[in-house]
C-alpha positions in Angstrom: -0.1 0.0 0.1 2.9 2.4 0.7 5.0 2.7 -2.5 3.0 1.6 -5.6 5.9 3.3 -7.6 9.7 3.2 -7.1 11.1 5.0 -4.3 12.9 8.4 -4.6 14.0 10.0 -7.7 13.3 7.1 -9.7 9.5 7.9 -9.2 9.8 10.7 -11.5 10.3 8.2 -14.3 6.9 7.1 -13.9 5.5 10.1 -15.9 6.5 8.6 -19.2 3.5 6.4 -18.9 1.1 9.4 -19.2 2.8 10.6 -22.4 4.0 13.7 -20.6 6.7 15.4 -22.8 10.1 15.9 -21.1 10.7 19.2 -19.6 13.7 20.8 -17.6 12.1 20.2 -14.4 10.7 16.9 -12.7 6.8 16.8 -13.0 5.2 16.3 -9.7 2.2 14.7 -11.1 0.1 14.7 -14.3 -3.0 16.9 -14.7 -5.9 16.0 -12.4 -8.4 17.6 -9.9 -10.6 16.7 -7.0 -14.0 18.4 -6.2 -13.6 17.9 -2.6 -11.8 19.7 0.4 -9.3 19.0 1.8 -8.8 16.3 -0.8 -8.6 12.3 -0.7 -5.3 10.6 -0.9 -6.7 7.4 -2.0 -7.8 9.1 -5.4 -4.4 10.7 -6.3 -2.6 9.4 -9.4 0.1 8.5 -8.6 -0.2 8.0 -4.7 2.0 10.1 -2.8 5.3 8.6 -1.4 4.9 9.0 2.4 7.3 6.5 4.2 11.0 6.5 3.4 11.9 2.7 3.8 15.4 3.7 4.4 14.4 5.5 7.4 15.3 3.7 10.7 13.7 5.0 14.1 16.1 5.3 17.0 13.4 5.7 19.9 13.7 9.5 19.7 9.9 9.8 20.7 9.7 6.4 22.5 6.4 6.4 24.6 5.4 10.1 23.5 1.9 10.8 22.6 1.4 12.9 19.6 -1.9 14.5 18.2 -1.6 15.3 14.5 -4.6 17.1 12.9 -5.2 16.0 9.5 -2.7 13.1 10.0 -5.0 10.7 7.7 -2.9 11.9 4.6 -0.4 14.2 3.0 2.2 15.8 5.3 0.4 14.7 8.5 0.5 11.1 7.3 4.3 11.2 6.7 4.5 12.7 10.2 2.3 10.2 11.9 4.3 7.4 10.4 7.8 8.9 11.2 6.5 9.5 14.8 5.6 5.9 15.0 8.9 4.7 13.8 10.5 6.8 16.6 8.2 4.9 19.1 5.2 7.4 19.7 1.7 6.7 19.9 -0.4 8.8 17.6 -3.8 10.5 17.7 -5.3 11.5 14.5 -8.2 14.0 14.4 -9.4 14.1 10.7 -12.5 15.4 9.0 -14.3 12.9 7.0 -11.5 11.1 4.8 -12.4 7.7 6.3 -10.5 5.4 3.8 -7.3 7.6 4.0 -7.4 7.5 7.8 -8.0 3.7 8.2 -5.1 3.3 5.7 -2.8 5.4 8.0 -4.0 3.7 11.1 -3.4 0.2 9.6 0.2 1.2 8.4 1.1 2.5 11.8 -0.3 -0.7 13.7 1.7 -2.8 11.2 4.9 -0.8 12.2 3.9 -1.9 15.9 2.3 1.5 17.1 -0.9 2.7 18.4 -3.2 5.1 16.5 -6.3 6.5 17.7 -8.6 8.1 15.1 -11.0 10.7 15.9 -13.5 12.1 13.2 -14.9 15.6 13.3 -14.7 19.3 12.5 -11.7 21.3 14.3 -13.4 24.5 13.7 -15.7 23.4 16.4 -14.2 24.1 19.9 -16.3 21.4 21.4 -14.9 18.8 19.1 -11.4 20.2 20.0 -12.3 19.6 23.7 -13.4 16.0 22.9 -9.9 15.3 21.0 -8.0 16.2 24.2 -10.7 14.3 26.3 -10.2 10.9 24.4 -6.4 11.4 24.0 -6.2 11.5 27.8 -8.6 8.7 28.4 -6.9 6.6 25.9 -3.1 7.3 26.4 -3.0 9.2 29.6 -0.8 12.3 28.4 0.0 14.7 25.5 3.7 15.4 24.7 3.4 16.7 21.0 0.8 18.7 18.9 0.9 18.9 15.3 -1.5 21.5 13.7 -1.4 20.4 10.4 -5.0 20.4 9.1 -5.9 23.0 6.6 -7.7 23.9 3.4 -6.9 26.1 0.5 -8.7 27.4 -2.7 -7.5 28.9 -5.9 -9.1 32.2 -6.9 -7.6 34.5 -9.6 -8.4 37.6 -7.6 -9.8 39.1 -4.3 -13.2 39.7 -5.7 -13.7 36.0 -6.4 -13.2 35.1 -2.6 -16.5 34.8 -1.1 -17.1 35.9 2.4 -18.2 32.1 3.2 -14.8 31.0 1.6 -12.6 33.4 3.5 -14.5 32.6 6.7 -14.1 29.0 6.4 -10.3 29.2 5.3 -9.6 31.3 8.5 -11.6 28.8 10.7 -10.0 25.8 9.6 -6.5 27.1 9.3 -6.5 29.6 12.2 -9.4 29.0 14.6 -8.9 25.1 14.6 -5.2 25.6 15.8 -6.2 28.1 18.3 -9.0 26.0 19.8 -7.1 22.7 19.9 -3.8 24.6 21.1 -5.7 26.1 23.9 -7.3 22.9 25.1 -3.9 21.0 25.0 -1.8 23.4 26.9 -2.9 22.3 30.5 -1.7 18.8 29.6 1.8 19.8 28.2 4.6 19.5 30.3 8.4 20.6 30.1 9.9 19.4 27.0 6.4 19.1 25.1 6.5 20.6 21.5 3.9 22.3 19.4 4.5 22.3 15.6 2.3 24.5 13.2 2.1 24.3 9.5 2.6 27.5 7.7 3.4 27.7 4.0 6.1 28.9 1.4 3.2 30.9 -0.1 3.0 33.1 2.8 6.7 34.2 2.2 6.4 35.1 -1.5 2.6 36.1 -1.5 1.1 33.6 -3.9 -1.3 35.8 -5.8 -4.2 33.1 -6.4 -4.2 32.0 -2.9 -4.9 35.3 -1.0 -7.1 34.0 1.9 -4.9 30.9 2.3 -1.8 33.1 2.3 -3.5 35.4 5.0 -4.1 32.5 7.2 -0.6 31.0 7.1 0.9 34.4 7.8 -1.2 34.5 10.9 0.2 30.9 11.8 3.7 32.4 11.7 2.7 35.2 14.1 0.9 32.8 16.5 4.0 30.7 16.4 6.3 33.3 17.5 4.2 35.1 20.1 3.0 31.7 21.6 7.0 30.5 21.7 7.9 33.5 23.7 4.9 33.2 25.9 5.8 29.5 26.6 9.8 29.6 26.7 10.2 29.6 30.4 7.8 26.6 30.8 10.1 24.7 28.2 7.3 24.1 25.9 8.7 24.7 22.3 6.6 26.1 19.6 7.8 26.1 16.0 6.5 26.2 12.4 7.3 24.5 9.2 6.7 26.3 5.8 6.8 23.4 3.3 7.1 24.2 -0.7 5.1 22.2 -3.1 4.5 18.7 -1.8 2.3 16.2 -3.5 -0.5 16.0 -1.0 -4.4 15.9 -1.5 -4.5 19.8 -1.0 -2.9 20.3 -4.5 -5.4 18.5 -6.8 -8.3 19.6 -4.6 -7.2 23.2 -4.9 -5.6 24.0 -8.3 -7.0 23.8 -11.7 -5.6 20.6 -13.2 -3.3 22.3 -15.9 -1.3 23.8 -13.1 -0.5 20.5 -11.3 2.5 19.1 -13.6 4.4 22.5 -12.9 4.1 22.8 -9.1 7.4 23.3 -7.6 9.3 23.9 -11.0 10.5 27.4 -9.8 12.4 25.9 -6.9 16.3 25.6 -7.3 15.9 21.9 -7.4 13.4 22.1 -10.1 10.7 19.8 -8.7 8.0 19.5 -6.1 8.4 17.2 -3.4 6.9 13.8 -1.7 5.6 13.9 2.0 8.3 11.5 3.3 11.0 14.3 2.5 9.4 16.5 5.3 9.1 13.7 7.8 12.4 14.0 9.5 11.7 17.8 9.9 8.7 16.8 12.2 10.7 14.6 14.2 13.4 16.9 14.7 11.1 19.7 16.2 9.3 17.0 18.0 12.3 15.4 19.8 15.2 16.6 22.1 17.4 17.1 19.1 15.5 20.6 18.8 15.8 21.4 22.6 17.1 25.0 21.9 14.7 25.8 18.9 11.6 27.7 19.6 9.7 30.6 17.7 11.2 29.4 14.4 10.0 28.8 10.7 11.8 25.8 9.2 11.7 26.3 5.4 11.5 23.0 3.4 11.2 24.2 -0.1 13.8 23.0 -2.5 15.8 26.2 -2.7 12.6 28.3 -3.6 13.8 32.0 -3.9 11.6 34.2 -1.9 11.5 38.1 -1.9 
């Protein structure tokens, strides 16, 4: 179920099968789209590569408990699997992507880990309370929070962004993070880690994702302020700003014609697979980053930002 296609750079040779002409960059995926947010991984072609078979855990997160919103697929799935390899137990709150979530749970259990799935809407603060309640009931503690869940919508200009879309983007990407972090905080002890997902788009101002960019910018501010607020408690707060990774957000957001070129303007001339971000999650969650807080880690293949 994991790697339907060859691992690593060999993966990109797959696109010859789609009859796509050679280009100077490596194509992340052929043209495709989904009419659902935040997208379904099991419908993507090709499937994202979320686990590096060469990655061997070393108990960096042994017996830790991590909540990863949107851990059913995409970057969240890659983080969940890497955490499990490092000995952590994982709680995955997700929206309604049941097939993806169950695949992830089974994969983690096959690794010998434990995975609790909780389906619901993180824009509802009462659901966020239930996430924490069930986590404590099931595992007895919380050590790591990854605020990964998000939505994005392509719109050519500001006038096309409805009030409803703007409101929903903010609620999922910002309010959900706020609600869940607030509920988790009383249970975090010295050495705990909070990891928030921002985006490269905030730093160069993607013109077709105005509301998404705004929300991801808010996450940067939230991260820096909360990090300083919690520093003396030895609770670290950091953010990751990924470049273009092949996740369900891409086909569920962009018009299908844009998909093959995603990531082409990076120095590495390609988009990336979720497994390539997994070690960054582990670094920020573990003692390896004990003196790192209030930072934004840029994993973007050398994208130049103004």
